[in-house]
N, C-alpha and C positions, 0 to 999 in steps of 0.2 A: 560575892558578886551580888549587887543590889540593883534592882530596876525601879525607877520612878515611873509610875503609870497614871494615865488618865482613865477614870471609870466611865464606860459608855452609857451614861445616863444624862438626862436633860436637866436634872435638878441643879440650880445655880450653886448650891453649897458643895457640890461635888466637882465644881469647876476648878480643881486643884490637883496636885499630884499626891500619890500615896506610895509608900516604899514597900516592896516586896522582895523576898530572897529568890534568887535564881537557882533551881536545883542543879547539881553537878552535871546531870545527863543533858541539861538544856543549855549549858553555858556556851557551847559551840554554835548554837543556833538562834538564840535570842539576841536581837540587835535593836537599835533604836528604829522604831517603826513596826515592831512585831505586835500582832494582835494575839492576846493571851486570855486565858480564863483564870480568874483569881477568886479565892474565898473572901466574901466581903459581907460585913455586918454580923450581927449576933448569930443568925441562923446558919452562918457559914455557906450561904448560897453562892454558887459560882456566878460571877458577872464577867462580861466581856470588858476587857480594857486594852489600852494601847500604851507601848513603851515609849517614853519620850526622852528618857536619859538613863545611862548606865554609870554606876559609880561603885567604888570599892567597898564602902561601909556606910552605916546609918546609925543615928543616935537612938532609934526606936527599936523595940522588939517586934519583929516582922513575921508574917506568914509567908509561905512559899507559893510561887506561881504553880498552878496545877497542870496547865496544858498549853502548848503553842499552837495557835490556829493558822496565822498568815503573816506575812511581812509587807511593810510599806518601806519607802526609801526615806533617807534623812531629809531629802528635799521636800518630800511630801509633808513630813512632820513640821518642817520649818515653814512651809507654806500655810499649813493649818494654824500654826501660832500667829502668823502674820494676819490671816484672815480673821481670826477670832479677836485679835486687838483692833483691827480695822473696822470690823462690822459689829463689835460689841456682842458677841455670841460665845457659846461654849466651844472649847477646843475640840471636844469629842464630836460636836455636830460637824465641824469643819472636816475632821479626820474622815468622818463617814462619807463625805463627798468624794474622797479618794478611792474608796473601795469599789470593786467590781460589782455591779448589780447582781443580786442574788446571794451575796456573801455578808450582808449587813446585819445578820442575826447569829447569835450564839447557837440557836437551834438550826437543825437541818431544814431547809426550805422544802425539799421533796422528801417526805417521810416514807419509809418502808410501810407497806400496807399489810395488815394481818387479815386473812380471809379464812373462812371455814370450808374445807374441802371434804369431799365424800369418799370414803374407803370401805372396802369389805372388812367386816369384823370376823366373819367365819371363813373357812376355807371354801373356795368356789365349788369344790367336789361335794361338800356337805350341803351347800345351798341347792345344788342341782338335784340332789337326792330328795330334798324337801319339795322341789317343783314336780319331780316325777311321782312322788307319793301323794300329791295333791294337797300338801300342807301349805304351799303357796299357790293360790288359785287365781289371784287378780292378774289379768293380762298386762295391765300397766306395770305391776311390780315386776313381772317377768320380763317385760321390755326394758325396764330400767336396769335389771340385773345383767341382761345380755349387753347392754350399752356400756356398763361399767367394767366388763371383762377387759375391754381395750382402752378404757378412758378413766381409770381410777385417779383421784386427785382433782376432778372437776368440781365446780361450785354448784349449788343449788339453782342459781339463776341460769347457768349454762345447761343444767339438766332440763329445766323448764322450757328452755328455748329449742333444745335439740331433740328431745324425746316426747314432748307433750305430756310429760308427767309432772304433777303439781308438787309443791313443797310437802303437802300432806302425805303423798306416797312415800317420799324420803323419810319423813318422820315416823311413819308406820313401820317401815323396815328397820329403822334405828331402834325403835322401841321393842321390836321383836328380836333384836340382837343380831341381824344379818349385816347391818351397816353401822359406821360410826362417823362422826364429824370430828375432824382434827384441825387445829389451827395451822395455817401455812403462811409463811412470810413471803411477800412479793417484793423484791428489790426493784425500786422504780428509778431508773436513770433516763432523764429526758433526752440525753444526747446519745444514748446507746445506739439508736437506729440512724443517727445522722452522721454523714461523712463530712468532717470539717476540714477544709482545704485551706492552705495558707494563701493569702491574697497579697497583691502589692498595694502600696499606698495609692489612694485615689488622687488623681490629678486635679489640682485647684482650677476652678473656672477662672476666666479673665477678671471678673469682678472680685473674686476671693484672693486671687494673686495680687491685685492692686491693693486691697485692704492689707493684706499680709506685708507687703513691701513697706507700706507707710508706717505700720507699727514697728516693724523690724528696724527700719531706719532710725526711728526715734529712740528705741532701745539702744542700738549700737552707738548712737552719738549722745547718750545720756540726756536726752530731751524728754522731760516729763510733761505730758499733756493728755487731755482726754480725747478719746475717739468715740464717735457716735456711729453705731452699726444700724442699717436699715434692714429689716427682714420681716417676712410674714409671720403672723401669729403661729406659734408652735415651732418656730425654727431654732428655738433654744439660745436666743441671743443673750439672755440673762443668766444662764446657767452654765455656759461653758467656761473653761479656764484657758486662757491663751498664754503659753509658756514660751519664752524665748531667752536663751542664755541665762537660765535659772531665775529671771525676773518675771514676775507674773502681773498681768493686767486683767482686771475683770471685764469680760466682754458685755 
């Protein structure tokens, strides 16, 4: 199973298809419109690409697709080809217009964050003995140790804000072997705290309904004509794609 792909790059010389093998484990999932990662160039760097055709064989020696990212529909790929031909641009640029905002990069938009968290390096009983013996004399060091008894894993900025102890106090306790700084990964999900509810389609206004009907009637009756839409700046007149019965007109 061979996939013809368009590399998601702006260079004109890449505005053509490249053949890649489809691994057995992905044969049931990769279809026309799939967004995939493929090794490309001498450095074998993974590049984002879009599958535009599936075929049984190729005359070239090919590399395999490495990962499946997302899928578009056949109609979206067909529309992208039409747009590229109509507006003299790269197919990959037109495909990107079909993608959901926030998914247009092969890298994760919201990266997990690595922070340094503060933990006890010695047993708390041993540290308390050093406090009793006077080995730990600083009141701020004692306050910080008491705070960490119930709050291990906090960051230095949090300590500074909640205990009035400076970064230097933390570093001193780290240097003396009482505390340690460990990397802690924070998984950041921008939608985690939001409740997303399913909504109904918005009802068109009278003017929108009138415009819709005029365009639809022209499409239904195979009448090809231009429509001029009036709208305030920023109402996205020039960026929307109006699709009816699989025929597309640029707004």
